[in-house]
C-alpha positions in Angstrom: -6.1 7.4 -17.7 -4.1 9.0 -15.0 -1.0 11.0 -16.0 2.5 9.8 -15.2 2.8 12.7 -12.7 -0.4 11.5 -11.0 0.8 7.8 -10.9 4.2 9.0 -9.3 2.3 11.2 -6.6 0.3 8.2 -5.7 3.0 5.7 -5.4 5.2 8.2 -3.5 2.4 8.6 -1.1 1.9 4.8 -0.7 5.5 4.5 0.1 5.4 7.1 2.7 2.4 5.4 4.3 3.9 1.9 4.2 7.0 3.3 5.5 5.4 5.0 8.2 4.1 2.1 9.5 8.7 1.0 7.5 30.0 -12.9 4.1 31.8 -9.6 4.0 30.7 -7.4 1.3 32.9 -7.3 -1.7 35.0 -4.0 -1.9 33.2 -1.3 -3.7 34.7 1.5 -5.8 34.8 5.0 -4.4 31.3 6.5 -4.2 30.7 9.0 -6.9 28.4 11.9 -6.8 24.8 10.7 -7.7 23.8 11.6 -11.3 20.7 13.4 -12.3 19.6 13.7 -15.8 17.7 16.7 -17.2 14.5 14.8 -17.2 14.9 12.5 -14.3 12.6 13.0 -11.2 14.7 10.9 -8.9 18.3 10.7 -8.2 20.0 7.5 -9.5 22.0 6.6 -6.3 24.9 4.1 -6.7 23.5 1.2 -4.8 24.6 -2.4 -4.3 22.0 -5.1 -3.4 22.6 -8.6 -2.0 21.2 -11.3 0.4 22.4 -12.6 3.6 21.2 -16.2 4.5 21.0 -16.9 8.4 21.1 -20.7 8.8 18.7 -22.3 11.4 17.3 -19.0 12.7 15.6 -19.5 16.0 12.6 -17.1 16.8 11.6 -15.8 20.2 8.4 -17.9 19.8 10.6 -21.1 19.8 10.0 -21.7 16.1 12.9 -22.2 13.6 13.6 -21.5 9.9 16.3 -23.6 8.4 17.1 -20.5 6.1 16.2 -16.9 6.7 16.9 -14.3 4.0 17.8 -10.9 4.8 17.9 -8.6 1.8 19.8 -5.3 1.9 20.8 -2.4 -0.1 24.0 -0.4 0.6 25.4 3.0 -0.5 29.2 4.2 -0.3 31.8 1.7 1.0 33.2 0.6 4.3 36.3 2.5 5.9 38.5 1.1 8.4 40.4 2.7 11.4 43.9 2.0 12.7 42.8 -1.3 14.3 41.3 -2.5 11.0 37.6 -2.4 12.3 34.8 -0.8 10.0 34.2 2.7 11.5 31.8 4.4 9.2 28.7 2.1 9.0 25.2 3.7 9.3 22.1 1.4 9.5 18.7 3.1 8.6 15.6 1.0 9.6 12.3 1.3 7.8 8.7 1.3 9.2 5.9 -1.3 9.1 5.3 -2.4 5.5 8.4 -0.7 4.1 11.8 -1.6 2.8 15.2 -0.4 2.8 15.0 1.1 -0.5 12.3 3.5 0.5 15.1 5.8 2.0 16.1 6.4 -1.7 13.1 8.6 -2.2 14.1 12.3 -2.7 12.7 13.7 0.5 15.1 11.5 2.3 18.2 10.6 0.2 18.6 14.1 -1.5 18.8 15.7 1.7 21.3 13.3 3.4 23.3 11.3 1.0 24.9 13.9 -1.3 28.4 15.5 -1.1 28.7 17.6 1.9 25.4 16.3 3.3 25.1 14.8 6.8 25.4 11.1 5.7 27.6 11.9 2.7 28.2 8.4 0.9 31.7 9.4 0.2 32.2 9.5 4.1 29.6 6.7 5.3 28.7 3.3 4.5 25.0 3.3 4.5 23.2 -0.1 5.1 19.4 -0.4 4.3 18.2 -3.8 5.3 14.7 -5.1 4.5 13.5 -6.5 8.0 12.0 -9.9 8.4 8.6 -10.1 6.5 9.5 -7.1 4.4 10.8 -6.3 1.0 13.1 -8.9 -0.4 13.6 -10.7 2.9 11.8 -14.0 3.9 8.1 -13.3 4.6 4.9 -15.3 4.6 4.0 -14.8 0.9 7.1 -16.6 0.0 4.9 -19.9 0.4 4.5 -20.7 4.1 1.7 -18.2 4.6 0.3 -18.6 8.2 2.8 -21.4 8.8 5.7 -18.7 8.8 7.1 -18.1 12.2 5.3 -15.5 14.3 8.3 -13.1 14.5 8.5 -9.9 16.6 10.8 -7.0 17.0 13.4 -8.7 18.9 13.7 -11.3 16.0 14.0 -8.5 13.5 16.7 -6.9 15.6 18.6 -10.0 16.1 18.6 -10.7 12.3 20.0 -7.2 11.9 22.7 -7.9 14.3 23.7 -11.1 12.5 23.8 -9.2 9.2 26.1 -6.6 10.5 28.4 -8.8 12.7 28.5 -12.2 10.7 28.2 -10.8 7.2 30.0 -7.5 7.5 32.2 -8.2 10.6 31.1 -4.9 12.1 31.8 -4.5 15.9 30.4 -1.1 16.2 28.1 1.1 14.3 28.7 4.7 13.8 24.8 5.3 13.8 21.6 3.4 13.9 18.5 5.4 13.0 15.0 4.2 12.3 11.6 5.5 11.3 8.3 4.2 12.9 8.9 0.5 13.4 12.5 1.4 12.7 12.4 3.9 15.4 11.2 1.2 18.0 14.0 -1.2 16.7 16.4 1.7 17.6 15.2 1.7 21.2 15.6 -2.2 21.2 19.2 -1.8 20.0 20.0 0.6 22.6 18.7 -1.7 25.4 19.9 -5.0 24.5 23.2 -4.0 22.8 24.3 -0.8 24.5 27.6 -0.5 23.1 27.0 -1.6 19.6 26.2 1.8 18.3 27.9 5.2 19.0 24.7 7.1 18.3 21.0 6.4 18.0 18.4 8.4 16.2 14.9 7.1 16.7 12.2 8.9 14.5 8.5 8.8 15.2 7.7 6.3 18.0 7.5 6.0 21.8 9.5 3.6 24.0 6.5 2.1 25.7 4.3 -0.9 25.0 1.8 -0.4 22.1 -1.5 0.1 23.8 -4.3 2.7 23.8 -5.3 4.3 20.6 -2.1 2.8 18.8 -3.0 -0.7 19.7 -6.8 -0.1 19.0 -6.4 0.9 15.2 -3.8 -1.8 14.7 -6.2 -4.4 15.9 -8.9 -3.1 13.8 -6.6 -3.4 10.8 -6.0 -7.2 11.7 -9.6 -7.9 12.5 -10.7 -6.4 9.4 -8.7 -8.8 7.2 -9.5 -11.8 9.3 -13.2 -11.1 9.2 -13.3 -11.2 5.4 -14.4 -14.7 4.5 -12.0 -14.6 1.5 -9.2 -14.6 3.9 -9.9 -18.3 4.6 -7.7 -18.5 7.5 -4.5 -17.3 5.3 -5.0 -19.8 2.7 -6.8 -17.4 0.1 -6.6 -17.9 -3.6 -7.1 -14.3 -4.3 -6.3 -11.3 -2.0 -9.3 -10.7 0.6 -10.1 -7.3 -1.0 -12.9 -6.3 1.5 -10.6 -7.0 4.4 -7.7 -5.2 2.8 -9.9 -2.1 2.1 -10.5 -2.0 5.7 -6.7 -2.3 6.4 -6.0 0.4 3.8 -8.4 2.7 5.4 -6.7 2.3 8.8 -3.3 3.1 7.1 -4.6 6.1 5.3 -6.0 7.8 8.6 -3.2 6.8 10.7 -0.7 8.3 8.3 -2.7 11.4 7.7 -1.5 15.1 7.9 -4.5 17.2 8.6 -3.0 20.6 7.8 -1.1 19.3 4.8 -4.1 17.6 3.4 -6.4 20.5 4.0 -3.9 22.8 2.1 -3.2 20.1 -0.7 -6.9 19.1 -1.3 -9.2 22.2 -0.2 -12.4 21.1 -2.0 -14.6 18.2 -1.5 -14.2 17.0 -5.1 -10.4 17.1 -4.7 -10.3 15.2 -1.4 -12.7 12.6 -2.6 -10.8 11.8 -5.8 -7.4 11.7 -3.9 -8.5 9.3 -1.1 -10.1 7.0 -3.6 -6.9 6.9 -5.9 -5.0 6.3 -2.5 -7.1 3.4 -1.7 -6.6 2.0 -5.3 -2.9 2.3 -5.0 -2.9 0.6 -1.5 -5.1 -2.4 -2.7 -2.8 -3.0 -5.6 0.2 -3.3 -3.3 -0.8 -4.7 -0.2 -0.5 -8.5 0.6 -2.7 -9.8 3.4 -0.7 -12.3 5.3 2.5 -10.2 5.0 0.5 -7.2 6.4 -1.0 -9.2 9.5 2.4 -10.5 10.2 4.0 -6.9 9.9 1.5 -5.4 12.3 1.3 -8.0 14.7 5.1 -8.1 15.1 4.8 -5.1 17.6 2.9 -7.3 20.1 5.9 -7.9 22.4 7.6 -4.4 22.2 8.1 -2.7 25.5 11.5 -1.2 26.4 10.0 0.9 29.1 11.1 -1.2 32.2 14.7 -1.0 31.2 15.3 2.5 29.7 18.3 3.1 31.9 20.2 0.5 29.9 20.1 2.8 27.0 23.4 4.6 27.5 24.4 5.5 23.8 23.9 9.2 22.9 20.2 9.4 21.5 18.5 12.1 19.4 14.8 11.2 19.3 12.3 13.2 17.2 8.6 12.9 17.0 6.2 15.3 15.3 3.2 17.1 16.7 0.8 16.1 13.8 1.4 12.4 14.3 -1.9 10.4 14.9 0.1 7.3 15.8 2.4 9.1 18.6 0.1 11.9 20.1 1.9 14.9 21.1 -0.2 15.1 24.4 1.3 11.9 25.7 3.9 12.6 28.6 6.0 9.7 27.7 8.9 11.6 26.2 9.4 13.7 29.2 9.5 10.7 31.4 11.5 8.7 29.2 14.2 11.3 28.7 14.8 11.6 32.4 15.7 7.9 32.6 18.2 7.8 29.7 21.4 9.5 30.5 22.4 10.7 27.0 19.2 11.3 25.3 17.7 14.4 23.8 14.1 14.8 22.5 12.4 17.2 20.1 8.8 17.6 19.0 8.5 19.0 15.4 5.9 21.7 15.3 2.9 20.9 13.3 2.6 23.0 10.0 1.1 22.7 6.5 4.5 21.3 5.3 4.8 18.6 7.9 3.4 15.1 6.9 2.1 13.6 10.1 3.6 10.4 11.0 5.4 10.5 7.7 7.4 13.5 8.7 9.9 10.9 9.8 11.1 10.5 6.2 11.1 14.2 5.2 14.7 14.8 6.4 14.5 18.6 6.0 12.5 18.8 9.3 15.2 17.1 11.3 18.5 17.2 9.4 20.0 19.6 11.7 19.4 17.4 14.6 21.2 14.6 13.0 24.3 17.0 12.1 24.3 17.9 16.0 24.2 14.2 17.0 26.9 13.1 14.7 29.0 16.1 16.0 28.4 15.3 19.6 29.5 11.7 19.0 32.5 12.3 16.8 35.8 11.1 18.3 
């Protein structure tokens, strides 16, 4: 039987992979410093969770849902300026397959949310939504299966906007940042609502249509699930395991960090045991229809033609060992030239970086966040 430490490592890895891919709130008491017991492995952050319901939500496809649920988690509390407007709201957006609560993992939260840290929850109100099709929000596996509307990134950003503006009454965000899919959402925000965020921090993506290798591995994932006879057009009785095994293989490879994995698993036996354990953890967590929708949501993403509309200050970070966003592409250099207030940095590959998942290891880019907040302070 696997040890508790081994089980924890497997679940932490799965969260990294899936993240890679992921009415006004009642007044809250002042945020206290998070507590950590002598034996606790993860900080217990003072969070609040709730649901916001959007009535008669219309999707870009023309489909509608009479009731769309958006689940969210918050830390800290809202503060208001002299005009009575919320001035300290920060939204952090997860990647494909993830949820807002993934950002409570130590490699992210323990670097950012504590006293004196860049997003100290005594100073900022942190909003962590579960996007459409993810986490506790409305998704195909709730019952509609393949009859669930075919959502895309524009739909997800619109639902985020309704949460922020209609539920919380926010007129301007202090910061919107996102990882992987959330990174792409950040670019959508900057283009469609240029003045809504004072700063944007996209992590691990490109502001171009998903094509080339990025599209190919996603298509293989989708085709692998649909080719499994057990998928049954989405009306399966049990999960289509062979199709999900193909999908999980794609996720494992897309999120891999070659130097880190070579250092961590330097023998054939260790590497084999670890990848098999990762596969089993993935198969236990994935839901076929939800995953198909999550991956397909990227089909209409393409901010490239209107990059000049992104006028908010941007700090954009990619990593050199990211399979999904290859370092050899010249997209960043061309894109930065078209966004008037944007900066880009490529994190160098090392045995410590985590491939695509470097986006949730805040130690690699925390200084960039500090600089962005400083240059957009009023």
